[in-house]
Residue, then its C-alpha position, 0 to 999 in steps of 0.5 A: m500500500a505504501g508504494l501505491l500511495t507514493v506513486g499517487l502522491l508523486a503523480l499529484l505533486t507533478r500534476g501527472m505531467h511526467l506520466d503524461g509525457l511517458a504515455d505520449t512518448a510511448d504512443g509516438l514511438g509506437c506509431y508507424g509513419p513519418p516523424e510528423r505523424a508520430l508528433e501528431v499522435m503525441k500531441s493528440g492527448g489520447a492514450g493508445p495501447f503503447a501508453v497503457v502498457v507502459l503506464v501499467v508496467g512502469l507504475g506497477l514497478q514503481a509501486v512495488c519498489f517504493g513499497v520496499e525501498s529505503w527512503v534514501a533509495v526513493v529520494v535518489a531515484v526521484f532525484c535521478g529522474r530530475v537529473a534526466f532532464t538535464w541530459c535531455c537539454l544538452r546543447s547538442v539535443p534539438a527540439a523536435r518542434p518549434e513550439g512547446l516545452g521541448a523548444l523552450v529547454a532544448g539545447t540549454q545545458v552545457l555538458a558540465v551541468p548533467l555531469l555535475w548532477t550525475v556525480v551528486a546522484l552517484a554520491g548519494s546513491v552509495f547510501a541507497v542500499p546500505a547492505r550493497p552500496w554498489l547497487g545505487p551507483a549501478g542504478v544511477l549509471l544504468a539510468v543515465g545510459l538508458v536516458l541517453l539511448l532514449i534521447r538518441h532514439t527520439r532524435r532519430r524518430f522525432g528530430g529531437i526532444t519534446g516536453d513529453v520526452l522530458g517526462a518519459a526520461c524522468e519516469l524511465a530514470t526513476t524506475v530504473v534506479l528503483v528496480v536496480c536498488a530493489f535487487 
């Protein structure tokens, strides 16, 4: 129950924006057709089958992990989700469309910014699982690697990032850190 309540509280605190981004990105990546069509699907506001599956699995994993993790692991996972934003906003990452949140933040960060925040996450993650202090840093590094792969894929598929991709990156990083720490 604690895990489900934590997922619900985080959704309320973020007004569901990150979850919406995760769902829209899943539908966009699952859409056949040119980038314009995928971006149109993402902007439509409906939830397709890819969105539903990704939300059920992602929120399920988070709820299970939030229920068993130490509070330090939870803080590190949520923090790492926010670090994912900085990786998405590197100067080398363009916006997929000329308007929206992605266009406002794309290309605004120099490499030193996400590197610094990743080091902070790594330092804190050592305390996430006291019995196995290597699990937290492994989770952070895996999360950053998967976020970078997501960015690479969305650049190829959509031409860059959108606000939805930011939300998807945040949820991906949070979930990966939680799952690794749960081992």
